[in-house]
C-alpha positions, 0 to 999 in steps of 0.5 A: 430438466427445467424449462428455459424462460423466454421473453414474453414482453409485447413485441409491438405490431407483429414480430420484432425484427431478427438480429443476426450476429456471428460468434466463434463456436467457443464464444457461443458455447460460453454464452449458451452455458451462461444463459443455461445457468441463468435458466433463460434462452440465449436470446434473452440472456443477450437482450438482458446484457444489452439492457443492463449496459444501456442502464449503466450508460443512463439510458432507459431501454425501450424494450 
């Protein structure tokens, strides 16, 4: 079993704030499967999707 990659980037002063989101169990399972296939945590997978979308819109992500 391989180790899941977690975000090691600096978080600023202390921990980054939590962000809660509600997902249907089926959608969460699909997200988790995709994250696992990419060998990253679900949180990192979602953050990278958000960063990609910001870049697509011409916005440079700050984190």
